[in-house]
N, C-alpha and C positions, 0 to 999 in steps of 0.2 A: 176441128178441121181434119179432113181425111186426106192422107198423103198418098194419092195415086201417082202413077208414073206421069200422067198428064199434068197433075197438079204440081208436081216437083219441077217439071219442065217449064211450066208457066211461071212459077215462083222464081226460078233461076233467070229466066228472060226478063222478068219484071225488075229483079235486082240489078241486072246489067244495065237496064234503061235508067234506073234511079242513079246508079253510079256513073252513068254516061260513058260506058265502056262497050266495046264490041263484044257480043256474045261469042263464046267459044264454039267451035265447029262440032264438038262432040258432046252436046247437051245431054243426050241420053246416057252416055258413059259416066259423066260427072254426077248426074242424078242417081244412077245405080250405085256408084261408089259411096255417095252420101247416105243412101238407104242402107247399104251393107254396114257402114261404120255405125250408124244409129242402132241397128239391130244387134250388132256385136256388143256395143257399150250397154244397151238396155239389158241384154241377157246377163252380162257380167254384173251389173248393178243388182238385178234380181237374185242371181246366184249368191252374191256376197251377203245378202240379207237372210238367206236360208240357214237353218241349223245344219250341222254336218250330217245328221241322220236324214233330214229332208232332202238334202242335195244328193246323198248316196241313193236314196229311194227313187228320186227323179232320174238319176243316171241309169239305174238298173231298169226302170220302166222304159227308158228311151233306147237302151242298147241290149236288152234281154232278148230271149229267143223270139218272142212276139213283139219286140220293141219297135219303136218308131224309126230308129236309125238302122 
């Protein structure tokens, strides 16, 4: 399943209907917060599985002179 912004919005609204509750007014904000939490936890999970040397090399790649960050 691909988690697009629209897909997250639809899933949230579907869940509200299933629970028979009124959907919140800020669906996009809630979906964005959920996506950010998932991405943060996913990155931490991957980072914790890397060796110290691999994590350091990845950090240097991302923050170096020509880095991504």
